Backbone as JSON Lines, residues from 0, in Angstrom:
{"i":0,"aa":"M","n":[3.82,-0.38,80.66],"ca":[3.87,1.02,81.04],"c":[2.45,1.56,81.22]}
{"i":1,"aa":"T","n":[2.21,2.2,82.35],"ca":[0.89,2.74,82.65],"c":[0.57,3.92,81.74]}
{"i":2,"aa":"R","n":[-0.67,3.93,81.27],"ca":[-1.14,5.09,80.52],"c":[-2.56,5.4,80.94]}
{"i":3,"aa":"V","n":[-2.95,6.63,80.7],"ca":[-4.26,7.14,81.07],"c":[-5.0,7.52,79.8]}
{"i":4,"aa":"I","n":[-6.26,7.12,79.71],"ca":[-7.12,7.54,78.59],"c":[-8.33,8.24,79.19]}
{"i":5,"aa":"V","n":[-8.57,9.47,78.75],"ca":[-9.73,10.25,79.2],"c":[-10.84,10.11,78.16]}
{"i":6,"aa":"L","n":[-12.0,9.65,78.61],"ca":[-13.16,9.47,77.74],"c":[-14.17,10.58,78.03]}
{"i":7,"aa":"H","n":[-14.37,11.45,77.05],"ca":[-15.32,12.56,77.22],"c":[-16.76,12.07,77.18]}
{"i":8,"aa":"G","n":[-17.69,12.97,77.43],"ca":[-19.1,12.63,77.42],"c":[-19.75,12.83,76.07]}
{"i":9,"aa":"N","n":[-21.05,12.6,76.01],"ca":[-21.81,12.74,74.76],"c":[-22.24,14.19,74.55]}
{"i":10,"aa":"G","n":[-23.12,14.39,73.6],"ca":[-23.63,15.73,73.33],"c":[-22.67,16.57,72.53]}
{"i":11,"aa":"G","n":[-21.71,15.95,71.86],"ca":[-20.73,16.68,71.08],"c":[-19.44,16.94,71.82]}
{"i":12,"aa":"G","n":[-19.19,16.17,72.86],"ca":[-17.97,16.32,73.65],"c":[-16.72,16.1,72.83]}
{"i":13,"aa":"S","n":[-15.6,16.53,73.4],"ca":[-14.31,16.46,72.72],"c":[-13.21,16.2,73.74]}
{"i":14,"aa":"G","n":[-12.11,15.68,73.28],"ca":[-10.95,15.46,74.13],"c":[-10.28,16.75,74.57]}
{"i":15,"aa":"Q","n":[-10.76,17.88,74.06],"ca":[-10.21,19.18,74.44],"c":[-11.11,19.93,75.41]}
{"i":16,"aa":"D","n":[-12.15,19.28,75.89],"ca":[-13.11,19.91,76.81],"c":[-12.54,20.03,78.22]}
{"i":17,"aa":"N","n":[-13.16,20.91,78.97],"ca":[-13.02,20.99,80.42],"c":[-11.57,20.99,80.88]}
{"i":18,"aa":"W","n":[-11.28,20.13,81.83],"ca":[-9.97,19.99,82.46],"c":[-9.1,18.96,81.75]}
{"i":19,"aa":"F","n":[-9.56,18.37,80.65],"ca":[-8.83,17.3,79.98],"c":[-7.43,17.74,79.51]}
{"i":20,"aa":"P","n":[-7.3,18.87,78.79],"ca":[-5.95,19.28,78.36],"c":[-5.02,19.57,79.54]}
{"i":21,"aa":"W","n":[-5.56,20.17,80.59],"ca":[-4.76,20.46,81.79],"c":[-4.24,19.16,82.4]}
{"i":22,"aa":"L","n":[-5.11,18.14,82.54],"ca":[-4.69,16.87,83.11],"c":[-3.62,16.21,82.24]}
{"i":23,"aa":"K","n":[-3.83,16.21,80.94],"ca":[-2.85,15.63,80.01],"c":[-1.48,16.31,80.2]}
{"i":24,"aa":"Y","n":[-1.47,17.62,80.24],"ca":[-0.22,18.36,80.43],"c":[0.44,17.97,81.75]}
{"i":25,"aa":"K","n":[-0.32,17.96,82.83],"ca":[0.23,17.65,84.16],"c":[0.78,16.23,84.23]}
{"i":26,"aa":"L","n":[0.05,15.27,83.66],"ca":[0.52,13.89,83.69],"c":[1.76,13.68,82.83]}
{"i":27,"aa":"E","n":[1.75,14.25,81.65],"ca":[2.91,14.07,80.78],"c":[4.16,14.75,81.34]}
{"i":28,"aa":"K","n":[3.94,15.8,82.11],"ca":[5.06,16.49,82.76],"c":[5.76,15.58,83.78]}
{"i":29,"aa":"I","n":[5.02,14.61,84.35],"ca":[5.63,13.68,85.31],"c":[5.86,12.29,84.7]}
{"i":30,"aa":"G","n":[5.78,12.22,83.36],"ca":[6.16,11.0,82.67],"c":[5.06,9.97,82.47]}
{"i":31,"aa":"I","n":[3.8,10.36,82.65],"ca":[2.67,9.44,82.44],"c":[2.02,9.77,81.1]}
{"i":32,"aa":"T","n":[1.9,8.79,80.24],"ca":[1.24,8.96,78.96],"c":[-0.26,9.17,79.2]}
{"i":33,"aa":"C","n":[-0.79,10.21,78.6],"ca":[-2.22,10.52,78.74],"c":[-2.8,10.85,77.37]}
{"i":34,"aa":"E","n":[-3.86,10.15,77.02],"ca":[-4.54,10.39,75.75],"c":[-5.91,11.0,76.03]}
{"i":35,"aa":"T","n":[-6.25,12.03,75.27],"ca":[-7.56,12.67,75.38],"c":[-8.21,12.68,73.99]}
{"i":36,"aa":"P","n":[-8.58,11.51,73.49],"ca":[-9.07,11.42,72.11],"c":[-10.45,12.04,71.92]}
{"i":37,"aa":"D","n":[-10.7,12.46,70.69],"ca":[-12.05,12.8,70.28],"c":[-12.69,11.49,69.86]}
{"i":38,"aa":"L","n":[-13.65,11.02,70.63],"ca":[-14.29,9.75,70.34],"c":[-15.23,9.88,69.15]}
{"i":39,"aa":"P","n":[-15.38,8.81,68.37],"ca":[-16.35,8.85,67.26],"c":[-17.77,8.93,67.81]}
{"i":40,"aa":"D","n":[-18.67,9.39,67.01],"ca":[-20.07,9.49,67.43],"c":[-20.2,10.28,68.73]}
{"i":41,"aa":"P","n":[-19.64,11.5,68.78],"ca":[-19.6,12.25,70.03],"c":[-20.96,12.76,70.51]}
{"i":42,"aa":"V","n":[-21.94,12.82,69.65],"ca":[-23.25,13.33,70.06],"c":[-24.05,12.24,70.78]}
{"i":43,"aa":"E","n":[-24.19,11.08,70.16],"ca":[-25.0,10.02,70.74],"c":[-24.19,9.03,71.58]}
{"i":44,"aa":"A","n":[-22.9,8.93,71.33],"ca":[-22.01,8.08,72.14],"c":[-22.5,6.63,72.22]}
{"i":45,"aa":"K","n":[-22.87,6.06,71.11],"ca":[-23.43,4.71,71.11],"c":[-22.4,3.68,71.59]}
{"i":46,"aa":"S","n":[-22.87,2.76,72.42],"ca":[-21.99,1.73,72.96],"c":[-21.4,0.85,71.86]}
{"i":47,"aa":"N","n":[-22.16,0.59,70.8],"ca":[-21.65,-0.27,69.74],"c":[-20.58,0.41,68.89]}
{"i":48,"aa":"I","n":[-20.35,1.68,69.11],"ca":[-19.25,2.41,68.45],"c":[-18.12,2.66,69.44]}
{"i":49,"aa":"W","n":[-18.46,3.15,70.62],"ca":[-17.42,3.52,71.6],"c":[-16.67,2.32,72.17]}
{"i":50,"aa":"L","n":[-17.37,1.27,72.54],"ca":[-16.68,0.14,73.17],"c":[-15.69,-0.54,72.23]}
{"i":51,"aa":"P","n":[-16.04,-0.81,70.96],"ca":[-15.02,-1.34,70.05],"c":[-13.87,-0.35,69.81]}
{"i":52,"aa":"Y","n":[-14.16,0.94,69.81],"ca":[-13.12,1.94,69.62],"c":[-12.13,1.91,70.79]}
{"i":53,"aa":"I","n":[-12.65,1.79,72.0],"ca":[-11.78,1.71,73.18],"c":[-10.89,0.47,73.1]}
{"i":54,"aa":"Q","n":[-11.45,-0.63,72.6],"ca":[-10.69,-1.88,72.48],"c":[-9.73,-1.87,71.29]}
{"i":55,"aa":"D","n":[-10.24,-1.57,70.1],"ca":[-9.48,-1.78,68.88],"c":[-8.57,-0.62,68.5]}
{"i":56,"aa":"V","n":[-8.97,0.59,68.8],"ca":[-8.16,1.76,68.43],"c":[-7.34,2.26,69.61]}
{"i":57,"aa":"L","n":[-8.0,2.48,70.75],"ca":[-7.27,2.97,71.92],"c":[-6.5,1.85,72.62]}
{"i":58,"aa":"K","n":[-6.94,0.61,72.43],"ca":[-6.26,-0.57,72.98],"c":[-6.07,-0.51,74.49]}
{"i":59,"aa":"A","n":[-7.16,-0.18,75.18],"ca":[-7.13,-0.15,76.64],"c":[-6.91,-1.57,77.16]}
{"i":60,"aa":"D","n":[-5.94,-1.7,78.1],"ca":[-5.59,-3.03,78.61],"c":[-5.25,-2.96,80.1]}
{"i":61,"aa":"E","n":[-4.6,-4.0,80.6],"ca":[-4.29,-4.12,82.03],"c":[-3.4,-3.0,82.56]}
{"i":62,"aa":"D","n":[-2.74,-2.26,81.67],"ca":[-1.87,-1.16,82.08],"c":[-2.54,0.2,81.88]}
{"i":63,"aa":"T","n":[-3.84,0.2,81.61],"ca":[-4.57,1.42,81.29],"c":[-5.49,1.84,82.43]}
{"i":64,"aa":"I","n":[-5.47,3.14,82.7],"ca":[-6.45,3.76,83.59],"c":[-7.42,4.52,82.7]}
{"i":65,"aa":"L","n":[-8.7,4.18,82.8],"ca":[-9.73,4.91,82.07],"c":[-10.32,5.97,83.0]}
{"i":66,"aa":"I","n":[-10.31,7.2,82.53],"ca":[-10.99,8.28,83.24],"c":[-12.18,8.67,82.39]}
{"i":67,"aa":"G","n":[-13.37,8.4,82.9],"ca":[-14.57,8.68,82.13],"c":[-15.35,9.82,82.74]}
{"i":68,"aa":"H","n":[-15.77,10.74,81.89],"ca":[-16.61,11.86,82.31],"c":[-17.99,11.67,81.7]}
{"i":69,"aa":"S","n":[-19.02,11.6,82.54],"ca":[-20.41,11.49,82.1],"c":[-20.6,10.22,81.27]}
{"i":70,"aa":"S","n":[-20.98,10.31,80.0],"ca":[-21.13,9.12,79.17],"c":[-19.83,8.35,79.05]}
{"i":71,"aa":"G","n":[-18.71,9.05,79.14],"ca":[-17.41,8.38,79.13],"c":[-17.24,7.48,80.35]}
{"i":72,"aa":"A","n":[-17.81,7.89,81.49],"ca":[-17.76,7.06,82.7],"c":[-18.62,5.81,82.53]}
{"i":73,"aa":"V","n":[-19.77,5.97,81.89],"ca":[-20.64,4.83,81.63],"c":[-19.92,3.85,80.69]}
{"i":74,"aa":"A","n":[-19.26,4.39,79.66],"ca":[-18.5,3.54,78.73],"c":[-17.37,2.82,79.45]}
{"i":75,"aa":"A","n":[-16.69,3.5,80.36],"ca":[-15.6,2.87,81.12],"c":[-16.12,1.7,81.94]}
{"i":76,"aa":"M","n":[-17.29,1.87,82.56],"ca":[-17.85,0.76,83.34],"c":[-18.22,-0.42,82.44]}
{"i":77,"aa":"R","n":[-18.88,-0.15,81.32],"ca":[-19.26,-1.24,80.41],"c":[-18.0,-1.93,79.86]}
{"i":78,"aa":"Y","n":[-16.97,-1.17,79.56],"ca":[-15.73,-1.76,79.06],"c":[-15.12,-2.69,80.12]}
{"i":79,"aa":"A","n":[-15.13,-2.25,81.37],"ca":[-14.56,-3.05,82.46],"c":[-15.36,-4.31,82.74]}
{"i":80,"aa":"E","n":[-16.57,-4.4,82.27],"ca":[-17.33,-5.64,82.44],"c":[-16.66,-6.81,81.72]}
{"i":81,"aa":"T","n":[-16.0,-6.52,80.61],"ca":[-15.46,-7.59,79.77],"c":[-13.97,-7.48,79.47]}
{"i":82,"aa":"H","n":[-13.31,-6.47,80.03],"ca":[-11.89,-6.27,79.77],"c":[-11.15,-5.94,81.06]}
{"i":83,"aa":"K","n":[-9.96,-6.46,81.2],"ca":[-9.11,-6.11,82.33],"c":[-8.45,-4.77,82.06]}
{"i":84,"aa":"I","n":[-8.55,-3.88,83.05],"ca":[-7.84,-2.59,83.01],"c":[-7.2,-2.4,84.37]}
{"i":85,"aa":"L","n":[-6.29,-1.45,84.46],"ca":[-5.63,-1.19,85.74],"c":[-6.62,-0.6,86.74]}
{"i":86,"aa":"G","n":[-7.35,0.43,86.33],"ca":[-8.31,1.08,87.2],"c":[-9.13,2.08,86.42]}
{"i":87,"aa":"S","n":[-10.11,2.66,87.1],"ca":[-10.92,3.68,86.43],"c":[-11.32,4.75,87.42]}
{"i":88,"aa":"I","n":[-11.47,5.95,86.87],"ca":[-11.97,7.09,87.62],"c":[-13.23,7.55,86.88]}
{"i":89,"aa":"L","n":[-14.33,7.55,87.6],"ca":[-15.65,7.8,87.02],"c":[-16.17,9.14,87.55]}
{"i":90,"aa":"I","n":[-16.42,10.07,86.65],"ca":[-16.79,11.42,87.03],"c":[-18.15,11.74,86.42]}
{"i":91,"aa":"G","n":[-19.13,12.08,87.28],"ca":[-20.48,12.32,86.78],"c":[-21.08,11.04,86.22]}
{"i":92,"aa":"V","n":[-20.95,9.95,86.95],"ca":[-21.35,8.62,86.47],"c":[-22.8,8.32,86.83]}
{"i":93,"aa":"Y","n":[-23.41,7.46,86.03],"ca":[-24.8,7.05,86.23],"c":[-25.0,5.66,85.65]}
{"i":94,"aa":"D","n":[-26.08,4.98,86.06],"ca":[-26.3,3.62,85.58],"c":[-27.68,3.41,84.97]}
{"i":95,"aa":"T","n":[-28.41,4.48,84.69],"ca":[-29.71,4.38,84.03],"c":[-29.75,5.39,82.89]}
{"i":96,"aa":"D","n":[-30.77,5.3,82.06],"ca":[-30.89,6.26,80.95],"c":[-31.44,7.61,81.4]}
{"i":97,"aa":"L","n":[-31.71,7.74,82.69],"ca":[-32.17,9.0,83.29],"c":[-33.45,9.54,82.65]}
{"i":98,"aa":"G","n":[-34.2,8.65,81.98],"ca":[-35.44,9.07,81.32],"c":[-35.2,9.89,80.07]}
{"i":99,"aa":"D","n":[-33.99,9.84,79.52],"ca":[-33.62,10.63,78.36],"c":[-33.58,9.74,77.11]}
{"i":100,"aa":"D","n":[-34.23,10.15,76.05],"ca":[-34.3,9.34,74.83],"c":[-32.92,9.09,74.22]}
{"i":101,"aa":"R","n":[-32.07,10.1,74.22],"ca":[-30.73,9.92,73.64],"c":[-29.91,8.93,74.46]}
{"i":102,"aa":"E","n":[-30.01,9.02,75.78],"ca":[-29.31,8.06,76.64],"c":[-29.86,6.65,76.39]}
{"i":103,"aa":"R","n":[-31.16,6.54,76.28],"ca":[-31.79,5.24,76.05],"c":[-31.29,4.64,74.73]}
{"i":104,"aa":"A","n":[-31.14,5.47,73.71],"ca":[-30.7,5.01,72.39],"c":[-29.21,4.65,72.35]}
{"i":105,"aa":"S","n":[-28.44,5.05,73.35],"ca":[-26.99,4.8,73.33],"c":[-26.64,3.32,73.42]}
{"i":106,"aa":"G","n":[-27.54,2.52,74.0],"ca":[-27.28,1.09,74.11],"c":[-26.6,0.66,75.4]}
{"i":107,"aa":"Y","n":[-26.18,1.59,76.23],"ca":[-25.5,1.24,77.48],"c":[-26.45,0.66,78.53]}
{"i":108,"aa":"F","n":[-27.72,0.89,78.38],"ca":[-28.67,0.53,79.44],"c":[-29.63,-0.58,79.01]}
{"i":109,"aa":"D","n":[-29.26,-1.32,77.96],"ca":[-30.12,-2.37,77.42],"c":[-30.02,-3.69,78.18]}
{"i":110,"aa":"K","n":[-29.02,-3.82,79.02],"ca":[-28.84,-5.08,79.76],"c":[-28.42,-4.77,81.18]}
{"i":111,"aa":"P","n":[-28.61,-5.74,82.07],"ca":[-28.22,-5.51,83.47],"c":[-26.71,-5.28,83.61]}
{"i":112,"aa":"W","n":[-26.36,-4.52,84.61],"ca":[-24.96,-4.25,84.9],"c":[-24.32,-5.48,85.56]}
{"i":113,"aa":"Q","n":[-23.11,-5.77,85.2],"ca":[-22.32,-6.86,85.79],"c":[-21.37,-6.26,86.82]}
{"i":114,"aa":"W","n":[-21.92,-5.88,87.97],"ca":[-21.14,-5.15,88.98],"c":[-19.91,-5.92,89.44]}
{"i":115,"aa":"D","n":[-20.05,-7.23,89.65],"ca":[-18.9,-8.01,90.11],"c":[-17.78,-8.02,89.07]}
{"i":116,"aa":"A","n":[-18.14,-8.13,87.8],"ca":[-17.13,-8.11,86.74],"c":[-16.43,-6.76,86.67]}
{"i":117,"aa":"I","n":[-17.19,-5.68,86.83],"ca":[-16.59,-4.35,86.82],"c":[-15.55,-4.25,87.94]}
{"i":118,"aa":"K","n":[-15.89,-4.75,89.11],"ca":[-14.95,-4.76,90.25],"c":[-13.76,-5.66,89.98]}
{"i":119,"aa":"D","n":[-14.03,-6.88,89.54],"ca":[-12.98,-7.9,89.41],"c":[-12.0,-7.62,88.28]}
{"i":120,"aa":"N","n":[-12.4,-6.87,87.26],"ca":[-11.55,-6.63,86.1],"c":[-10.63,-5.42,86.23]}
{"i":121,"aa":"Q","n":[-10.56,-4.86,87.45],"ca":[-9.64,-3.74,87.67],"c":[-9.19,-3.74,89.12]}
{"i":122,"aa":"S","n":[-8.06,-3.12,89.37],"ca":[-7.49,-3.09,90.72],"c":[-8.24,-2.14,91.63]}
{"i":123,"aa":"W","n":[-8.8,-1.07,91.08],"ca":[-9.46,-0.05,91.89],"c":[-10.36,0.82,91.02]}
{"i":124,"aa":"T","n":[-11.29,1.49,91.69],"ca":[-12.14,2.51,91.04],"c":[-12.26,3.7,91.98]}
{"i":125,"aa":"V","n":[-12.45,4.85,91.39],"ca":[-12.67,6.09,92.13],"c":[-13.84,6.81,91.46]}
{"i":126,"aa":"I","n":[-14.71,7.36,92.28],"ca":[-15.84,8.15,91.75],"c":[-15.76,9.57,92.31]}
{"i":127,"aa":"F","n":[-15.96,10.54,91.41],"ca":[-16.14,11.94,91.8],"c":[-17.58,12.32,91.44]}
{"i":128,"aa":"A","n":[-18.28,12.89,92.41],"ca":[-19.68,13.28,92.2],"c":[-19.94,14.61,92.88]}
{"i":129,"aa":"S","n":[-20.99,15.28,92.45],"ca":[-21.38,16.53,93.08],"c":[-22.9,16.58,93.22]}
{"i":130,"aa":"S","n":[-23.35,16.98,94.41],"ca":[-24.79,17.01,94.67],"c":[-25.51,18.1,93.87]}
{"i":131,"aa":"D","n":[-24.76,19.05,93.3],"ca":[-25.41,20.08,92.48],"c":[-25.27,19.82,90.98]}
{"i":132,"aa":"D","n":[-24.95,18.58,90.6],"ca":[-24.85,18.22,89.19],"c":[-26.23,18.4,88.56]}
{"i":133,"aa":"P","n":[-26.35,19.24,87.53],"ca":[-27.66,19.49,86.94],"c":[-28.17,18.35,86.05]}
{"i":134,"aa":"Y","n":[-27.31,17.37,85.74],"ca":[-27.69,16.28,84.85],"c":[-27.83,14.93,85.55]}
{"i":135,"aa":"I","n":[-27.01,14.72,86.57],"ca":[-26.95,13.4,87.22],"c":[-27.42,13.52,88.67]}
{"i":136,"aa":"P","n":[-28.55,12.93,89.01],"ca":[-28.99,12.94,90.41],"c":[-27.95,12.24,91.29]}
{"i":137,"aa":"I","n":[-27.7,12.78,92.46],"ca":[-26.62,12.28,93.33],"c":[-26.84,10.83,93.76]}
{"i":138,"aa":"D","n":[-28.07,10.34,93.73],"ca":[-28.28,8.94,94.09],"c":[-27.61,7.99,93.1]}
{"i":139,"aa":"Q","n":[-27.4,8.43,91.86],"ca":[-26.76,7.57,90.86],"c":[-25.31,7.22,91.25]}
{"i":140,"aa":"P","n":[-24.41,8.18,91.44],"ca":[-23.05,7.81,91.83],"c":[-22.98,7.15,93.19]}
{"i":141,"aa":"R","n":[-23.85,7.53,94.1],"ca":[-23.85,6.87,95.42],"c":[-24.17,5.39,95.29]}
{"i":142,"aa":"L","n":[-25.15,5.05,94.47],"ca":[-25.51,3.66,94.24],"c":[-24.35,2.89,93.61]}
{"i":143,"aa":"I","n":[-23.73,3.47,92.6],"ca":[-22.62,2.81,91.91],"c":[-21.45,2.6,92.87]}
{"i":144,"aa":"K","n":[-21.19,3.59,93.71],"ca":[-20.12,3.46,94.73],"c":[-20.33,2.19,95.53]}
{"i":145,"aa":"D","n":[-21.53,1.95,95.98],"ca":[-21.82,0.76,96.78],"c":[-21.75,-0.52,95.95]}
{"i":146,"aa":"K","n":[-22.2,-0.48,94.71],"ca":[-22.2,-1.67,93.85],"c":[-20.79,-2.14,93.51]}
{"i":147,"aa":"I","n":[-19.86,-1.18,93.33],"ca":[-18.5,-1.59,92.92],"c":[-17.47,-1.33,94.01]}
{"i":148,"aa":"D","n":[-17.94,-0.95,95.2],"ca":[-17.04,-0.74,96.34],"c":[-15.92,0.24,95.98]}
{"i":149,"aa":"S","n":[-16.32,1.39,95.49],"ca":[-15.4,2.38,94.96],"c":[-14.97,3.4,96.01]}
{"i":150,"aa":"E","n":[-13.75,3.9,95.85],"ca":[-13.34,5.1,96.58],"c":[-14.24,6.22,96.06]}
{"i":151,"aa":"Y","n":[-14.64,7.14,96.94],"ca":[-15.71,8.07,96.56],"c":[-15.44,9.46,97.12]}
{"i":152,"aa":"Y","n":[-15.6,10.46,96.25],"ca":[-15.46,11.86,96.64],"c":[-16.71,12.6,96.19]}
{"i":153,"aa":"E","n":[-17.43,13.17,97.16],"ca":[-18.65,13.9,96.84],"c":[-18.49,15.36,97.23]}
{"i":154,"aa":"Y","n":[-18.87,16.23,96.31],"ca":[-18.8,17.67,96.51],"c":[-20.2,18.25,96.47]}
{"i":155,"aa":"K","n":[-20.32,19.5,96.88],"ca":[-21.61,20.19,96.84],"c":[-21.65,21.28,95.77]}
{"i":156,"aa":"D","n":[-20.5,21.57,95.15],"ca":[-20.4,22.76,94.32],"c":[-19.63,22.56,93.02]}
{"i":157,"aa":"R","n":[-19.59,21.36,92.48],"ca":[-18.82,21.1,91.27],"c":[-19.68,20.87,90.04]}
{"i":158,"aa":"G","n":[-20.99,20.86,90.2],"ca":[-21.86,20.65,89.05],"c":[-21.52,19.36,88.32]}
{"i":159,"aa":"H","n":[-21.41,19.45,87.02],"ca":[-21.1,18.29,86.18],"c":[-19.61,18.23,85.84]}
{"i":160,"aa":"F","n":[-18.81,18.85,86.67],"ca":[-17.35,18.83,86.53],"c":[-16.91,19.31,85.15]}
{"i":161,"aa":"G","n":[-17.55,20.38,84.68],"ca":[-17.05,20.98,83.46],"c":[-18.07,21.49,82.49]}
{"i":162,"aa":"Y","n":[-19.02,20.68,82.04],"ca":[-19.9,21.11,80.97],"c":[-20.79,22.28,81.36]}
{"i":163,"aa":"D","n":[-21.13,22.39,82.62],"ca":[-22.05,23.43,83.05],"c":[-21.35,24.65,83.62]}
{"i":164,"aa":"R","n":[-20.02,24.64,83.63],"ca":[-19.24,25.77,84.13],"c":[-17.82,25.68,83.62]}
{"i":165,"aa":"D","n":[-17.1,26.76,83.71],"ca":[-15.71,26.77,83.27],"c":[-14.86,26.06,84.31]}
{"i":166,"aa":"T","n":[-14.31,24.91,83.95],"ca":[-13.5,24.12,84.87],"c":[-12.2,23.73,84.18]}
{"i":167,"aa":"P","n":[-11.22,24.64,84.14],"ca":[-9.99,24.32,83.4],"c":[-9.02,23.41,84.15]}
{"i":168,"aa":"E","n":[-9.21,23.23,85.47],"ca":[-8.3,22.4,86.25],"c":[-9.11,21.5,87.18]}
{"i":169,"aa":"F","n":[-8.48,20.4,87.59],"ca":[-9.12,19.44,88.49],"c":[-8.03,18.84,89.37]}
{"i":170,"aa":"P","n":[-7.48,19.63,90.31],"ca":[-6.32,19.18,91.1],"c":[-6.59,17.95,91.95]}
{"i":171,"aa":"E","n":[-7.82,17.78,92.44],"ca":[-8.13,16.6,93.25],"c":[-7.99,15.32,92.43]}
{"i":172,"aa":"L","n":[-8.36,15.37,91.18],"ca":[-8.21,14.23,90.29],"c":[-6.74,13.89,90.11]}
{"i":173,"aa":"L","n":[-5.93,14.9,89.87],"ca":[-4.49,14.68,89.72],"c":[-3.9,14.07,90.99]}
{"i":174,"aa":"D","n":[-4.31,14.57,92.15],"ca":[-3.82,14.03,93.42],"c":[-4.18,12.55,93.58]}
{"i":175,"aa":"V","n":[-5.41,12.19,93.24],"ca":[-5.84,10.79,93.33],"c":[-5.01,9.91,92.38]}
{"i":176,"aa":"L","n":[-4.82,10.38,91.16],"ca":[-4.03,9.61,90.2],"c":[-2.6,9.41,90.69]}
{"i":177,"aa":"K","n":[-2.0,10.46,91.19],"ca":[-0.64,10.34,91.71],"c":[-0.58,9.33,92.86]}
{"i":178,"aa":"S","n":[-1.57,9.36,93.71],"ca":[-1.64,8.43,94.83],"c":[-1.75,6.99,94.32]}
{"i":179,"aa":"K","n":[-2.64,6.75,93.36],"ca":[-2.83,5.4,92.81],"c":[-1.56,4.9,92.12]}
{"i":180,"aa":"L","n":[-0.79,5.82,91.56],"ca":[0.45,5.44,90.85],"c":[1.69,5.56,91.74]}
{"i":181,"aa":"N","n":[1.45,5.77,93.04],"ca":[2.55,5.92,94.01],"c":[3.52,7.03,93.61]}
{"i":182,"aa":"L","n":[2.97,8.15,93.16],"ca":[3.79,9.29,92.76],"c":[3.61,10.49,93.69]}
{"i":183,"aa":"S","n":[2.94,10.3,94.81],"ca":[2.65,11.42,95.72],"c":[3.92,11.94,96.38]}
């Protein structure tokens, strides 16, 4: 049975942030299980804590869609390097520490990316990006799109899809999910 897990970002993020509760409500209304957990270590989002948590506690597997926002998107990519999942949706994604000490300390950027494994371990990927994101330069998601051959949606006015503005809904995300699950 397909299920969706939403992975929030660092800096004290929560499963109740942004559009996460709205998406959970909408998906469960159409019979799709959606989890929006509060991840451990929400400030620093260390890979040595989040990746085992995704595996051992959340038990993401071949029937799981990971939706990652910001650091959650980075965690989803690293998880897909070594685990089979159904697919992933990466929102505000990046592949470098962005020159930030906290990002550098997270452990996600200590080794080269295994782009082919990320592609091969899932059926599909989708990226949502915005050129006015105050945290993630637009070249980051564009590069990742090309590396993993991802479906890609770029906006000019969405910022960081939540943290920098009030974003209680994300209908385009729901539409993409319904399409991927043949529920349109």
